[in-house]
N, C-alpha and C positions, 0 to 999 in steps of 0.2 A: 847746358844743354845737353852735351854729348855725354857727361857723366851719367846723367837721368836717365838718357836713353840706353846706356850700357848697362845701368845697374837693373832697369825694367827688362831689357832682354834678358838678364841672367836669373830674374825672378821668373821669369816665363818657362825659361830651358828647366828650371829647378822644379817648378808645378809640372812640368810634363815629364819629368824623369819619374817623380815620385809616382805619379797616375800610372804612367806604363808598368812601373816595378811592383805596384800592388796589382795589376791587372795579370802581369807573369806570374805571382806566388798565387792567384786564385786559379790559374790554369795549371798549377802543379800537381794537384791531387787529381785533375780530371783525366789524366793519363791512365788511370788503372782501369777506369770506366768506358774509355774509348771504344776498348774490344766489345765491350757488351752491348753498348749503343749500336756500332756498327754490324753485331750479330757476327763476328770475325771470332774464329778457334784459333789458338795458338798451339803449335806443336810441342808435346813436353819436350822432346829432344830432336834433333835433326836427323830428316829423313832421307834416305840416299836415292837418288834419282836411278831409274832402270837404265842399263846399258843402251845405248842405240847410238847410229851413226847416220849422217846427213850427207848427200853431195855438197860440194863446194864449189865456189864460183869459180876457182881455178880449173876445175874438171876432176879433182881427186874426190876424196873422202875423210870427213871429218868427224871423228868419235868422240863421245863425250869423256871416255876414259883418258884422251889424251889430256884434258884438263884435270885429272884427280887431283885434289888438294887445294884447287883455285876455286875463288867465286866465279860463278858462270851465271849470267842472264840470259834467257832465251826470250827472244821477241819475235813471234811468229807472224808474218802479214799475210794477205791474201787478198786477192781481188774478184769480186763476185761481179 
């Protein structure tokens, strides 16, 4: 009984793996078209951000040029 249940579980896992693998390969070509679908344009080459500075929480000033060569993620919040 235990041996049969183990074999049945193995077959179920194998079938799920084959199905998920097939789905993954069908989405592989969709990556190229997603930008067209979402109407998003890609920059042909990196665009440099204009220089600016903002007040820091500590009271000083933070300049974008301080992070030259690093990836910077800017997230501006507002309260209306």
